[in-house]
C-alpha positions in Angstrom: 24.3 -21.2 -1.7 26.1 -18.2 -2.6 25.2 -14.7 -0.9 23.2 -13.3 -3.6 21.5 -9.4 -3.5 18.1 -10.0 -5.4 16.5 -7.0 -4.1 17.9 -3.8 -5.4 16.7 -1.3 -2.6 18.9 0.4 -0.4 18.1 2.9 2.3 20.3 5.8 3.9 20.6 5.9 7.7 20.9 9.1 8.9 21.8 8.5 12.1 25.0 6.5 11.0 25.9 8.4 7.7 25.8 4.9 6.2 23.5 3.1 3.6 21.5 0.1 4.4 21.4 -2.9 2.0 20.3 -6.5 2.1 21.5 -9.9 0.9 20.4 -13.4 0.9 21.4 -16.9 1.8 19.1 -19.2 0.4 15.9 -18.3 2.5 17.9 -16.0 4.9 18.4 -12.4 4.8 21.2 -10.9 5.7 21.7 -7.3 6.3 24.3 -5.1 5.4 25.6 -1.2 6.4 28.3 0.9 4.4 29.5 3.8 5.9 29.8 7.0 3.9 33.6 6.9 4.3 33.9 3.5 2.7 31.8 4.8 -0.3 34.5 7.4 -0.3 37.1 5.2 -0.3 36.0 3.9 -3.2 37.2 6.4 -5.4 34.5 9.1 -4.1 37.0 11.6 -2.3 35.3 14.6 -1.0 31.8 12.6 -1.2 29.3 14.5 0.6 27.3 12.5 3.3 24.1 13.6 2.3 21.4 11.1 1.6 21.3 11.6 -2.2 25.2 11.6 -2.4 25.5 8.5 -0.6 23.1 6.7 -2.2 24.4 7.8 -6.0 27.6 6.9 -4.6 26.1 3.2 -3.6 24.6 3.1 -7.2 27.7 3.7 -9.0 29.5 1.1 -6.9 27.2 -1.6 -6.3 29.1 -4.6 -8.2 32.4 -3.6 -6.2 30.1 -3.4 -2.9 28.6 -6.4 -3.2 31.8 -8.2 -3.9 33.3 -6.7 -0.6 30.0 -7.9 1.1 30.7 -11.3 -0.1 34.0 -11.4 0.8 33.0 -10.0 4.4 30.1 -12.3 4.9 32.4 -15.1 4.2 34.4 -14.7 6.8 32.1 -15.8 9.3 28.0 -15.4 10.3 26.9 -12.2 12.0 23.5 -10.9 12.7 24.9 -7.8 10.8 27.8 -6.5 8.5 29.2 -3.5 8.4 31.4 -2.1 5.7 34.2 0.0 6.5 36.5 2.2 4.6 39.4 -0.4 5.3 37.1 -3.1 3.3 37.0 -1.2 0.5 41.0 -0.8 -0.3 
């Protein structure tokens, strides 16, 4: 079964300066984290790392972020996945 993103919710992790979101592989939840630098690498140079700025950047690039998340997930199963700036290039 392919990785799906059924729940559009996301949250900001202040300590990690990243956005958390969840994918689903069948009945399994797959946690993801995308770093603020990765959001900036997705065309948002000079992105502020505030909660509002990161969540807005995530929402604007949701499709490409999900595509990268699927690619990262296909590389092997882990307990959590972190999308970095290098992954977004």
